[in-house]
Structures are given as C-alpha cells and as structure tokens.
C-alpha positions, 0 to 999 in steps of 0.5 A: 504531522501526517499531512500539514502542508509547508505553508502551515508552518510558516504560520505556526511560527509566526502564531507562536512568536505573535502570541507572545505580545498580542492575545490570540484573536489580534494575533490571527489578524496580525499573522494573517495580514502578514502572510498575505503580504509575504505571499504577494512580495514573495510570490508564495501562494501554497506549499509547492511554492514554499518548499521550492523556495526553501530547497533552491535556497538550501540548494544555493548554499550548498552550490555556493560551498561547493564552489567557494562562493558565499549563497546569495540573501533570499529575503523571501525566507526572512521569517522570525520563529524558533526555527529548528531544521534540519537538511539531509542531502543524498547523492545518488541514493545514498545519504551524504550528508546531514546538518541542524541549524537553529535561528530566530529566522528560517533563512538563517536555520536554513543556510546553517543546517545546509552548511552543515550537512554540506561540511559532513561530506563536501561534495564537489560541483560535479556531484551537485547534479546527482544531488537530492536534498531533503528539509525536515522542520522540527519546530514549530512544534511538530515536524514536517518535511519535504524533498526534491524529486524529478516532478518538483518538491513533495510534501512527506507524508510518514518520510513518503513523497505525497502523491497528489496526482494519479493518472492513467500513465502512474497506474501503467508505471506502478503495474510494470514496476511491481512486475519487475519488483515481484521478479527479484523476489524470487529465490532463484536456487529453489524458485519459490517466492518470499514473503518479505523484503526490507527495503532499510537494509536490502534483505529478506527473510530466510524462508520461502512460501507456497502461498505467496509463491502462489498469489504471485504466480496469479498475479503474473497471469493477471498481467499476462492477460493485460499485456500478453508478455510471453516471458511469464509463461516461460517462467510457468514451469519452474514456479510451478514445479516449486508449488507441486513440490509443497504440496503433500501427495502422500495418499496415506496421509490424512494431510494428503493434498494440503500445501506444506506453509513454509521452506526454510532456505537454512535447513531444506526442511518444509514447515509441518503446518498445512493452513487451508487458505495455503490451499485455497489460494493454491487451487486459484493459481493451479486452476489458472495454469491448467487453464492457460498451459492445458497440463492435467497435473495442475488440475490433479493438484488443484483437486486433491487440495480441494479433497483436502479442504472438504476434510478440513469442513466442520457441519456447521460450514466454517473451516478448520484453519489449519493442521501442524505439528507441534514437536510431539502430535498433529494439532487442528485449530479452533477458531472460526477464520472468515478470511479462511471461509472466503478463500475456501468458497472461493477455490470449492466454487472455482473447481465446481466451475472447472470440474462440475463435480458436485461435491465441491458445489454442496461445501461451498453452499455450506460455506455461503450459507453461513456467511448468509445467516450471519449477515442476516443477523447482522445486517452489516459486518459480521465477524470470525474469531480471529478478527473483530468486524473489518472491511478487509474479512468482509471484502472476503465475504462479498469476493467469495460470494460473488464467486459462488454466485457465477458457480450457480448460488441464487439471487439471494446471495447477490442481494447480500453482495451488494448490499455489504458492498455499499457498507463497505463503500460507505467507510472510504476515507474520502472527505478528509485532505489528510494524504495519511488518510485520504482514500483509506478504510476505516479497519483498514491499516496496511496495503496488503488490506487496502490492496485487497479491498480495491481489488475487490471493488474492482471486480465488483465494478465489472460485476456490476456492470454485468449485471447491468445494475445503477451506480456501478461507477461508485465502485470505480471511484472508490478504487481510484481513491485506493490507488492513489493511496497505494501508489503514495506507498511504493518505493519509487524513484521520489522514495529512493531515498528510504532504500538501502538498494533502491535497484532491488526495492524499486516498485515494492509496496510499503506495508505502511507509513510506520512499517516500511518493509514490503509483504509480498500479497501487497504487491500482488493486490495492489496489481491485481486490481490495477491491472483489471481496472486498467482498462476501464480508466479514462486516459489522463488525469484520474484524481487530483488533490490540490494544496492549500492556498496560504490564505486557506491555511491561515484562516484554517489555523488562525482558530487553532489555539494549539498555534495561537496561545494565550500569552 
C-alpha cells in the first residue's frame, strides 16, 4: 500500500483476529476500545510512535545478540494477529542481513525476524553505531515498511523515505546535492553529460547526449544566478566545446545548424539523428552562454541552429519533429508534437530578443497562432499527435507563450497563458493525504514531468507578479506542493539503502517510485524551479503533512469491509 500509516497495520491485524469471532460492527467497537487502551498504556498516539517502538525493540534484539544478551520484553508490541515481518539490516549503505519472522503477536514475529537478520551476518557491538534497521510488514494484508533515519523513523513510500515536512533549508540542500550530482554525470573524457544513471547498479548508459548536456549547462547557469559559484563559469569552456562539437557545421548539408542527438562512448560516432527539440534547448543554453561570456561563437551557433528550425517548420506553423538516417536514406518525422512546438517557440522567441532578426519572430508567431487556434477550439488542454491531453505538454504551451509574449506578442496570448495555467493548477492533487500522490498532477507520472510543471509554475508566479495580477500566491502554493513530492524521490541519506554507490547517487532524483533510475532532466527541471523560487520562499517550514492519530485510523478503517470481514 502506498501511504498507510504504521498504526493502520495494527488496526488491520486486530480486525482480522476479531472478525473470526464477532461481526464487523462489533469488531470495530472492540478494536477501537483495544486501541484506545493500547495507546494510553503504551503512549503510542500516531505512526511515528509505533515505528519508533518497533525499531527500538528490533535494535535491542540485535544489540543483545551482538553482546550475547537477551533483549528485554516489550509488552507494548504484544499485538495479536497473523504477523509476517521482515527485518533488513544496513551497515553503512550495504545490506548486511535480512530475516523473516512469523507469529501470533507482533512482538514474537519481530523478535524472530530481528534475530534471523543478525544471524545471517553477525555484527560486533562496535558496528552497531553504523547500523540502520528497516522493517517490512507483509501481513496484514499489504506491505508496509519503515526505516531508521537521522531524522527519526520514516515510513517508506514505494521503498523511499516519506517526506512530510518541507522547509527552506531542505530546498537549498536539494539544490546543493543536485548540483554535485550533475557534476558527477559528466563523462570527463568527452566533457558531455549522460542521460541516465542507475543507482541500483551504479552504472551509466554507454552514450552521452547533446540535449541533456545543454540542459545541464542551462541548469548550472540558473544555480550560478542564485549562488554566484565561479567554478561553474570555469567549466563553461570545456562543456561548450562538447556542445559545439555535436553541431552540424557543414553549410552544404541540409541539416546545417542541427545537433546530433547522441555520441557513442564505445564507437566514438555521432548518431545520425537530428531532433528539433535538441536544437531548441541548445539555443536556450547557447544564448545564456553568450550573455555571460560575451563570446560570439555561442551566438553564431544559436543562430544557425535557429535557421535549421526555420527549415523544419510546416506551413501551419507546427514543427517537423526530426530528421534521421534509417540506414538507407534520410527520413523526417510526420507527427506533430506539442512538446517540440513549444520548445521551438521558446527558442525562436529568445533568438529574436537576442538578435532582433524578424524572421525568428515571424516563425515563432506561426507556432503561437497554432496554439491559440487549438486553445480556442478546446478551451482547455490541447493535444498533439504523440500524446493525449496532459499537463506536461500543456505546460510547454504556457511557458512558450510566455516567452513569445515577452518577445512582443499581443495580450491575447497572455490571456491564454493565465487561463490554461489555471486549468493545470486545478489538476494538482492537493486534497489527498496519500504521500504517493499528494502534490502530483493528474497525467504526470515521473519526476521529469513533475519537475517541468513546477519549473513552469515558478516562472508563472514571477510573471504573475510582474504583470500585477491577483492570486499569484496560487502558483507558489502549487510549486511548494510539487517540491515536497520531488524531494521525496531524491536519493538522500534517508534513501541510501537503495543505492549501490551512495556517494555517486546522492542528490539524484529517481524517475518515480517504481522505476528507480535517474534521468538527468528530472534533476534539471527540479533545480531550475527550486533555484528560481528559492528567493521567494519564507524561512522555516513551508509545508507540513501530519500523521494520523490512532483514533483517526481506527475510525477510518473500522468502516472498511476490506479489513473487517464477516466471519
């Protein structure tokens, strides 16, 4: 189960035990009375108390075995039920033992599991200070797990430590650790960056990418804006060298100005695929590098990339998504992508502002008009031909129209920006207490998508204030909720148990709870938003989601026939 508080497992165990003897209504009363008495005697009022008691007992068992002594009794954990418990022991960041225990009381099952885990790989008492304990409850009836952390016991959500409290210091920590993680994503022999990192195996794919390199450089420059870290500027020449090396600079080639998508570290060959999104996002980065360094080579590179985008535009304003060689000939994509339209619109708008060349503005206007036409038809989310209606693509509509408006677009585009953004806001999960979904967006299932929406909402908050509009705080509130969800997926000290090499994985942001790899654009989108919102955040706690009390849990589950079955 995704977010079921530890005490709810207690509820379930008693309910299953009681339901074999009495009807469900009576069971609820008996269980409620039992829990009230239990919580008063054991001073266990919420999930944290339950987890702390269980972890404390498991540690006393392991410590006792290490020292040749029997662990003391723990009457507070003598809860009846059909218990099936796993205890995992982590020494440093490596699992040193795992044990299973079953029993008719939680106390006996946990004691057996703890002993079995210790006996699998006995530790000395000197090792105990570096030991962390993770407990999984396999029955009843779904798995619930929690772990020791420096911040106290934490329930696990899809194997990751839950984040209930977000404060400004945690936002800054995420920026700093994310920055260090991105440094480690560079292939130092080629000065380009990886797309994926796999914490479970401490491995990379065997290629580096132009677009992910451009995006990471762009993120570093946002962090530079926040921190003025001069070491970032010191690295720009070599990062820029790789990015420029991926551009087609043959003026006789029809793909002149485009960027190869990837570079093979095994063969040393550049992939014969040129994606408009790669050119567009590279333009973002090249213009910023020109702005900061004043070097004309970056502006020239951006201009010829923009000229290639003009060649890839259809009459209706939409963008041809790519040109690639299929082994026999060059072929072009046929479908329309809102994502690539938006990236191209932003890039062309930025190019116009940097160069004053009207051809970029006119090409951008065609895309903006296509968006406007689609929006007037739908009056809601619009869609392309790659994906159904979703908040990620529509956030690109919003962001790119903002860029076009700033380049001289009319007020009609501004109204679409705020109307569509309010629709996106309305699809954020703010009512649930389920930490797997709280703060997320309907139709976004990864940290890349969530981070991108948060980045857009950050820019919308700043834009809203610049425009002197009302209710700008709604965007900020949405970003804070989004931040909490993203931080929950960071490979932090609390989640070090999932990483083969924590020192490399630290600060990475996992794709989601099910797919525990890092795609570097997840880190980029998150840090872009975090760094640009940081100065607008108040000191201290920004969001706090409290645990339920034992009484609240029993009142909720006492009505659930899933737990209270007829005998």
